[in-house]
C-alpha positions as CSV (number, residue, x, y, z in Angstrom):
1,M,-49.5,29.5,-71.7
2,K,-45.9,28.5,-72.7
3,I,-47.3,26.6,-75.7
4,K,-49.1,29.5,-77.0
5,T,-46.1,31.7,-76.6
6,T,-43.8,29.2,-78.3
7,L,-46.2,28.7,-81.2
8,A,-46.7,32.5,-81.6
9,V,-42.7,32.9,-81.6
10,I,-42.5,30.2,-84.2
11,A,-45.1,31.8,-86.6
12,L,-43.8,35.2,-86.1
13,S,-40.1,34.0,-87.1
14,L,-41.3,31.9,-90.0
15,S,-43.6,34.8,-91.6
16,P,-40.8,36.7,-93.5
17,T,-39.5,33.4,-95.0
18,L,-42.7,32.4,-96.1
19,A,-43.5,35.9,-97.7
20,L,-40.2,35.8,-99.6
21,A,-40.8,32.2,-100.7
22,G,-44.0,33.4,-102.4
23,G,-41.9,35.8,-104.7
24,G,-41.1,38.6,-102.3
25,C,-40.7,42.0,-104.0
26,T,-40.8,41.0,-107.7
27,D,-42.4,44.1,-108.8
28,M,-39.5,46.1,-107.4
29,K,-36.7,44.5,-109.3
30,A,-34.7,46.9,-111.6
31,K,-33.7,46.0,-115.1
32,A,-30.5,44.1,-114.9
33,I,-29.4,45.2,-118.5
34,T,-28.7,48.8,-119.1
35,A,-26.7,50.9,-121.6
36,S,-23.6,50.5,-119.6
37,S,-23.9,46.6,-120.1
38,C,-23.7,46.8,-123.8
39,I,-20.5,45.4,-125.2
40,A,-18.0,47.6,-127.3
41,G,-19.6,48.4,-130.6
42,S,-23.3,48.2,-129.6
43,T,-25.7,50.6,-128.2
44,W,-28.9,50.3,-126.0
45,D,-32.1,50.3,-128.1
46,E,-34.9,51.5,-125.7
47,A,-37.7,50.3,-128.2
48,K,-36.3,46.7,-128.3
49,G,-35.1,46.8,-124.7
50,A,-31.8,45.3,-125.7
51,C,-28.3,46.1,-127.0
52,V,-28.0,46.2,-130.8
53,A,-25.1,46.4,-132.8
54,N,-24.0,49.9,-134.2
55,P,-25.0,50.7,-137.7
56,T,-22.1,50.8,-140.1
57,S,-22.1,53.2,-143.0
């Protein structure tokens, strides 16, 4: 009985670690780059999904 309990505790304690090792919540990651991340003189282009230089006239 003690061996079964010990193995159950080990399995339950390792399950979150193994789940995250497989990628975890990759679908829930937010975009790291946003309009506030653009350097001065550039703006966020939603179509390209990147910062682009401001056009000069």
